[in-house]
N, C-alpha and C positions, 0 to 999 in steps of 0.2 A: 512742474511737470516733468522735468529731465531729471530730478531727482528721484520723483516716484518710478520711473522707467526702469532708472539702473537698481533701485532697491528691488522691484520685483523680481529681479534676475537672482536674486538673493535665495537658497534654500529656505530661509525661516519665513519668508511672506508669501510661500505656496497658497497659504490658507485664504489668502487675502484676493487670490487672481478674480475671483467671480464680483466678489464686492466691488473692486477697483473697474472690472471690466461693466459691470449694470451701470454704475455712476460715470464713468467717461462716454459711453456710447453715443449718450444724448448731444454730446457736446462735438460729436462730429460733424454734426449737417450745420453747425453754428459758426464754426472756422471758417473764414474770408481770408484774412491776413497771413503772410509765408510766417511769421514767428508762430503766432496762433496754431498753423498746421504742423510746424515741425515739433512743437513742444506736445503736442497730442501724438503725433507718430513717436516720440521718444517712448510715452506711455504705451502704445499699444505694441510697440517692438518687443519691450520687455513683457506685457501679455501674451501674444503669442510664442516668443521664444522659450518661456516659461511652462505654458500649457503644451507645446509640442515635445518638450524635454518630459514630460510627465505622462504621455499619452498613455503609453504603455502599461503603464502604473497606477493609472488613474484611481482616485479613491472618492466617491462622491461626498463622504462627510469630511475627511482631511480639505477636500478644496472646496466645503460649502459651496457646490457648483455642480450640479451633475454634468455627467458628458454629454447626455443629449442637449442639455439647454448650451453647452458650450459650443457645442457644435453649430447649432442656430444661431447662437451669437456672433460666432465667425464666420457665416453666411452672410447675415444681416450687414456686419462690419464690411466685409468683400463690396457689397451691392454699395455702400455707401461710397467708398474710397472711388469704385469704377464710374457710377453714375452721376455723383454729388458733386464730386473735387475737381474743380478744373485745372487738369496740370499740363496741359497742351502748351503754354505760354514760355517763351525762352525764360521768364527770369524767374521759374519755378521748378528748376531741374532739379536741385536740392531736394525739395519737397516729394518731385517724382520718385526720385531714387529711393528716398526713404519708405515710400508707400509700396514700391517694387518689393524690397526685400520684406515688408510686412505680408503682402500678397502672399509672397512664396510660401510663406509659412501658414498662410491662412489657409490654403489648398489642402495642406494635409489634415485641417482639424473640420471643415466643413462638410457636410455630406456628399459622398462620392457622386451622387445623382446629381444634386445641386452644381457640382462642380462641372459635371460634363454638362449639362444643359447651358452652363454659362461659356461654353468653350467658344462658339462663334464669336461672343460680343467680345470676351477677350483678345480673341486674334486680332480682332480689327483694331481694338485699342492699341495693342501692342504694335502694329503695323505703322498706327500714326505716332506712337513716337520714335520711332525709327528716323525721324528726320528732326528731331529734337536737340538739345545739348547734354542730353541724359548719357551720361557714361556707359558705352556698349557691355560693359560686365553687367549691369544691373538689370539690363534687359535679356541677356543671356542666362544670366542666373535664374529669373523669373520664369521662361521658357521651360529651362531645364528642370526646374521643381513643379513647373504645370504637367509635364510630361511623366515625371518619377510618381507624382502623387497618383496620377490618373492609372499606371502601371501598377502601383501598388493597389489598386483598388480591385484588379482583376483582368481587366480590359480597358483601351483606351476610349471605346465608345465610338457611335457615326459621326457623331460632331468634330471630333479629333481626326477621324479618317477623313472628312471631307475638306479638313482645313490642313491636309497634309503639304500640300502643295505650297499655300502662304506661308505656313510655320518653317520649310523647311528653305523658302527663299529667304525668309528672314536669317536664318541659320548661316546660308551661305555667305549673305551680306556680312555677320558678324566676324564670319573666320576669314574673310577678306582684309580683317583691321589687323595693322603690323602689332607684331609682339615685340613689346619693349621689358627686356628681361630686368630693367631697373623697376618697372610698374608691379607690384604685385597682383594688381587688378587684371591687367593686361595678359599676362601669364596665364590667369586662371580663368579669363574669359575664352581664351582657345578651350582649354580643358572641358568646362562646360558645354560649349557647342558640340564635341565631340561625343560628349556623354550623353547629350540629348538625342543626336543624330543614333548612337549606338540603341536607346532604348525605342527610339521610333523604329528601326530595324527589326528590332526583336518584335515589336507589335504587328508590325504592317510589312512584314517582308518582301511580298512581292512589289507592291506599290512603292517602297522606298528604294527598292533597286532601280524601278524605271524609272522615278526621279532622278536618282544619282546617275546613272547611265546616260540620262538626257542631258543632264549639265555638265558630264562630263567630255560631250560632244558641242558643248556649247562654244561660240563663238566669241564669249567673251571670256579673256585671258584668266580674270582672276575668279569670276564662277567657275570656270573648267579647272583650275588648281584647288579652288576649296572644294569641287567633288573629289578629285583625287583623294586631296587628303583626309575625308571624310568617308569615302568608301574603303578606304586603305585601313582606318580604324576598325570598322564594322565587317570588314572582310573577313576576317578570320572565325568570326562566329557564324557566318551562312553555312549552311549544308552546301554542298559542292556537287550538285547535280550537273547534268550532262546540258539542262537548258541555261543555266548559270553561265556554263563554262562557254556556251554559244553565244551568250548573249554579251559577255565581259569581254571575249576575244573580238567579236564584232565592233563594238563601241573603241576600243581600246586603238584598233588597226584602223578605222576611220581617223583617228586623232594623230597618229605617225605619220598618216598620208598628207596630212596638212605640212608637214615638215616644217615643224614652229622654230622660228628663231627669236629670243636664244633658246634651247632646248630645257623646256621646264623639268628643273630636277626632279618634281614631284612625279613625273611622268615616268622618268626611269625608275624611281623607287619602287613606284607600281608595277613595272614589270619585271622588275626583282623578287617582289612580292609573290608575283604571278609563277615566276619561274620554282619560289618554293613549293608552290602548289601545284607542281607538275605540268603547268599550262603550257610550257616551251614543247613539251613531249607533243601535244596534241597536234594535228594536222595544220591548224591555222595559226601555230606556235612558230612555223617556219618564217612567218611575215614578222612577228617581233625578233626572231633572232636577226634576221637579216638588216634590220633598223639598227640593231645595236651594234652588228659588224660595221654598218655605214657611220654608225657615230665614230667608232676608234679608229677608222681607218679615214674620214676626210674631214674631220672637224677637230683641229686641233687647239681651238679656240674655247672648247667647254671647261666648266670648274673642274678641279680635281676629283672632286667629290662625285660627278658624274662618270669620270674617267674609272674611278675606283668601283664604282658600279657597274660597271659596263663591263669590267673585269670579272668580277665576282658572278656577273650573271651567265657571261661566254663558259667559265667554268662548271655551269650546271648542265652546259648542252653535252 
């Protein structure tokens, strides 16, 4: 089966996607042992990657598989993985990671209406995986592909909106993972999380701004820093309304009043970004300027990066 999965990725086997999918799908419900599950995953990964690759140029005759049939097969496959496979046990982390990769592709193949119907169930399932030994990258990738597929359908839907707090909670947790430059998955994990935040902010601007600002004021240092990182990434695309300016400045002032030690680098970077958008010229901006002056005058223990950012901020005044 591993060999079949690799062969399917070849251009010359496109016309066999339908036949192989019809044959292999009934075996999904029979797999119990880890080796059998991994073997089936190799086949399905080849199928979904190939189908996704040819989605925009789909030809029912060439594929021997109508796009409508493929879409429904994708949905059924998704349901079996989600509801029939036991993936929470610690000894099946590798299988779970393979399934997450397959599911991420299935989101783009199944009917958008069906995907929207499954958001609540899928979110709860992803949350249950957060405490397992699954590599964070695979969960982040699946969340990103979920919101990306929903955005491509035109709108996220009411179920995604109702799950925003849970989904952003997972993203904050994933963003707290340390980045190891030597580990490609670790580096890509952070990128995927920020891209997911970006898409969600485009779909649900008001709700996401509220969630991010609330997280910025969190007493949990890791969550607060994650919120600053995420907000810095999506901030550039937000319409700079007076209401947004008021909310952002209020939350930032609340944070600096805590006089956190050591000074979070992300906080100073965020204030620098606000300065680039003329927030320091607003009446409440004086509080931020005073804070930066205080850092420069009273705390020589700050990192050099922070001192450099403070100098740049003061040059904007």
